[in-house]
C-alpha positions in Angstrom: -18.6 44.9 -52.9 -16.0 42.1 -53.0 -15.0 42.8 -49.3 -18.6 42.4 -48.2 -18.9 39.0 -49.9 -15.5 37.7 -48.6 -15.8 39.1 -45.0 -18.3 36.4 -43.7 -16.1 33.6 -45.1 -13.0 35.0 -43.4 -14.9 35.4 -40.1 -16.2 31.8 -40.2 -12.7 30.6 -40.9 -11.2 32.5 -38.0 -13.9 31.2 -35.6 -13.2 27.5 -36.7 -9.4 28.0 -36.4 -9.6 29.5 -32.9 -11.9 26.8 -31.6 -9.5 24.2 -32.9 -6.8 25.8 -30.8 -8.7 25.3 -27.6 -10.5 22.0 -27.0 -12.4 21.3 -23.8 -10.6 18.8 -21.5 -11.8 15.3 -21.4 -13.9 14.2 -18.3 -14.3 10.7 -17.0 -16.4 10.0 -13.9 -16.5 6.4 -12.4 -18.4 5.2 -9.3 -16.7 2.1 -8.1 -19.8 0.4 -6.7 -23.5 1.3 -7.2 -24.7 -1.3 -4.7 -23.0 -1.6 -1.3 -23.9 -2.9 2.2 -24.3 -0.6 5.1 -20.8 -1.6 6.3 -19.0 -0.9 3.0 -17.8 2.2 1.1 -17.8 3.3 -2.5 -15.4 5.6 -4.3 -16.1 8.3 -6.8 -13.2 8.9 -9.2 -13.2 12.1 -11.3 -10.5 12.4 -14.0 -9.9 15.3 -16.4 -7.3 15.0 -19.2 -5.9 17.6 -21.6 -2.8 18.3 -23.8 0.0 20.0 -21.7 0.7 22.5 -24.6 -2.9 23.7 -24.5 -3.0 25.2 -21.0 -2.1 24.8 -17.3 -5.6 24.4 -15.9 -6.4 24.7 -12.2 -9.4 23.0 -10.7 -11.6 23.7 -7.7 -12.3 20.6 -5.6 -16.0 19.7 -6.4 -18.6 20.5 -3.7 -20.9 17.5 -3.3 -24.4 17.5 -1.9 -25.0 14.0 -0.4 -28.2 12.2 0.6 -27.9 9.2 3.0 -24.1 9.3 2.4 -21.2 10.9 4.3 -17.7 12.0 3.0 -15.2 9.6 4.6 -12.0 10.6 2.7 -10.9 12.7 -0.3 -7.8 13.3 -2.2 -6.4 14.6 -5.5 -3.4 14.1 -7.7 -2.0 15.3 -11.1 0.2 13.3 -13.4 1.8 13.5 -16.9 1.5 10.8 -19.6 2.1 10.4 -23.3 -0.7 9.8 -25.8 -0.2 9.6 -29.5 3.3 11.0 -29.1 2.0 14.1 -27.3 2.4 15.0 -23.6 -0.9 15.2 -21.7 -1.9 16.1 -18.1 -4.4 14.1 -16.0 -6.1 15.6 -12.9 -7.7 13.1 -10.6 -10.1 13.6 -7.6 -10.8 10.5 -5.5 -13.7 10.7 -3.0 -14.7 7.8 -0.6 -18.3 7.8 0.6 -19.9 5.8 3.4 -23.7 5.1 3.6 -25.7 6.4 6.6 -28.7 4.1 6.3 -30.3 1.3 4.3 -32.1 2.5 1.1 -30.9 4.7 -1.7 -28.0 7.1 -1.4 -27.6 9.9 -3.8 -24.9 12.3 -5.1 -26.7 15.4 -6.5 -25.6 16.8 -9.8 -22.5 19.0 -9.3 -20.2 21.3 -11.3 -16.5 21.2 -11.8 -14.9 24.5 -12.7 -11.5 24.9 -14.3 -9.3 27.9 -15.3 -6.0 28.7 -16.9 -4.7 31.7 -14.9 -2.2 32.7 -17.6 -4.8 33.1 -20.4 -7.9 33.5 -18.3 -9.7 30.8 -20.2 -11.6 28.0 -18.7 -15.0 26.5 -18.3 -16.9 23.9 -16.3 -18.4 20.4 -16.4 -21.7 19.4 -15.1 -21.8 15.8 -13.6 -25.1 14.0 -13.6 -26.5 12.8 -10.3 -25.4 9.3 -9.1 -27.5 6.8 -7.2 -26.2 4.1 -4.7 -28.3 1.3 -3.4 -27.5 0.4 0.3 -28.4 -3.0 1.5 -28.3 -4.8 4.9 -25.0 -6.4 6.0 -24.8 -10.0 5.1 -24.7 -11.3 8.7 -26.9 -10.2 11.6 -26.6 -11.0 15.3 -30.2 -12.3 15.3 -29.3 -15.2 13.0 -26.5 -16.2 15.3 -28.8 -16.1 18.3 -31.3 -18.3 16.4 -28.5 -20.8 15.6 -27.5 -21.0 19.3 -31.2 -21.6 20.3 -31.6 -24.4 17.8 -28.5 -26.1 19.1 -30.3 -26.9 22.3 -29.1 -29.8 24.3 -26.3 -30.7 21.8 -24.6 -27.3 22.5 -22.1 -28.7 25.0 -21.0 -31.5 22.6 -20.6 -29.0 19.7 -18.5 -26.7 21.8 -16.3 -29.7 22.8 -15.8 -30.6 19.1 -15.0 -27.0 18.2 -12.5 -26.8 21.0 -10.7 -30.0 19.8 -10.7 -28.7 16.2 -9.3 -25.3 17.3 -6.4 -27.0 19.2 -5.6 -29.0 16.1 -5.7 -26.0 13.8 -3.6 -23.9 16.3 -0.9 -26.5 16.2 -0.9 -26.7 12.5 -0.9 -22.9 12.2 2.3 -22.8 14.3 4.1 -24.9 11.6 2.6 -23.7 8.3 1.4 -20.4 6.8 -2.2 -19.4 7.2 -4.1 -20.2 4.0 -6.9 -17.8 4.9 -4.4 -14.9 4.9 -4.6 -11.5 3.2 -2.9 -13.0 0.2 -5.4 -15.9 -0.2 -8.3 -13.5 0.0 -6.7 -11.1 -2.6 -6.0 -14.0 -5.0 -9.7 -15.2 -4.7 -10.9 -11.6 -5.3 -8.7 -11.2 -8.4 -10.0 -14.5 -9.9 -13.5 -13.3 -9.3 -12.8 -10.0 -11.2 -11.5 -12.1 -14.1 -14.7 -14.1 -14.2 -16.7 -10.9 -14.5 -15.1 -10.0 -17.9 -18.3 -10.4 -19.9 -20.6 -9.0 -17.2 -19.1 -5.6 -16.4 -17.4 -2.8 -18.3 -13.7 -3.4 -18.8 -12.9 0.0 -17.3 -14.8 -0.8 -14.1 -13.0 -4.2 -13.8 -9.6 -2.5 -14.3 -10.4 0.0 -11.6 -11.4 -2.8 -9.2 -8.1 -4.7 -10.0 -6.1 -1.5 -9.3 -7.9 -1.0 -6.0 -7.4 -4.6 -5.0 -3.6 -4.4 -5.7 -3.4 -1.1 -3.7 -5.3 -2.7 -0.7 -3.1 -5.8 -0.8 0.1 -3.7 -0.8 -1.2 -1.6 2.1 -1.8 -4.8 4.1 1.4 -6.5 3.1 3.7 -3.7 4.1 1.5 -2.4 7.0 1.2 1.1 5.5 -0.7 3.3 8.0 -1.0 6.3 5.6 -4.4 7.1 4.2 -5.8 6.0 0.8 -3.5 7.0 -2.0 -3.6 6.8 -5.8 -1.4 4.3 -7.7 1.5 6.7 -8.4 1.3 8.2 -4.8 1.6 4.7 -3.3 4.7 3.8 -5.4 6.3 7.1 -4.5 5.5 6.4 -0.8 7.1 3.0 -1.0 10.3 4.4 -2.6 10.5 7.2 -0.1 9.3 5.8 3.3 9.6 2.0 3.3 12.6 -0.2 3.5 11.7 -2.6 0.7 14.2 -3.2 -2.1 14.1 -0.9 -5.2 13.5 -3.9 -7.4 10.3 -4.7 -5.5 9.2 -1.0 -6.0 9.9 -1.4 -9.7 7.8 -4.5 -10.0 4.9 -2.8 -8.3 5.2 0.3 -10.5 5.3 -2.0 -13.6 2.0 -3.6 -12.6 0.3 -0.2 -12.0 1.7 1.1 -15.3 0.2 -1.9 -17.1 -3.2 -1.4 -15.4 -3.1 2.3 -16.2 -2.3 1.8 -19.9 -5.1 -0.7 -20.2 -7.6 1.7 -18.6 -6.8 4.7 -20.8 -5.4 3.3 -24.0 -8.7 3.8 -25.7 -8.7 0.2 -27.1 -10.4 -2.6 -25.2 -8.3 -5.7 -24.2 -9.3 -9.0 -25.5 -10.4 -11.6 -22.9 -7.1 -13.4 -23.3 -5.2 -10.1 -22.8 -7.3 -9.2 -19.8 -6.8 -12.7 -18.2 -3.1 -12.4 -18.8 -3.0 -9.0 -17.0 -5.0 -10.5 -14.1 -2.6 -13.5 -13.9 0.4 -11.1 -13.5 -1.3 -9.4 -10.6 -2.2 -12.8 -9.0 1.4 -14.0 -9.6 2.8 -11.0 -7.7 0.3 -11.5 -4.8 1.1 -15.3 -4.6 4.8 -14.5 -4.5 4.2 -12.7 -1.2 2.7 -15.6 0.7 5.8 -16.7 2.4 7.5 -13.3 2.6 7.3 -11.6 5.9 6.4 -7.9 6.3 9.4 -5.7 6.7 
């Protein structure tokens, strides 16, 4: 009689204990831009995190069904990090998409499967459908033609003025750096991200700041390799480029700060966010007079 009364309690305890030993990995899905022009792209970032001691999961690359979108580039990476004194693993899929027409693009709902081959335990995530609004490019040839038609009889005079201005700017450019360079554009974009602090989620802004820094480094050092994650880019610079190790360390420090801010679980204050943005801008501005290797 006693065993019959105690058995349900023991069974419930064992079920709770076993479930605590295996927690489902954490999933984070971010779409970089939900509104793009026909000439732009958007990136879908899929990240899964779990404690290393729990399992050695393997993941199948997600199969996407796309509407008015095409797959331009895809990649994946895995890294180790420390969280609350414990070693964790992070699996990242990065998918770049390009619109095919003006209107609304769509990524249908899809499933991500994972499995630990050693223990034959695993599961899956279902990711909700994503929508992307595609707009016309900001400038069209018809507007240029209309401008030329309205110029009329004064066209010859305007062309002469432009020619004289061009000669003056060409002489000035031969003596001084070009202020409309890649660095100038990157600094302007970073300042704009800082101004969006109260308008967008902090995680989205940090993703944009990381992407901006990666794009600038690609342009600065004329990297012809395809799109890479932060850690892959630093490894590439250390392995393939001729830049000094101290420069690689500075780049890696910036990416580490951005990464910690994105996944620390605690939002940065506006002052802390601005300070992090200033460090990125300071690095970019320091490259204005440094030639490419």
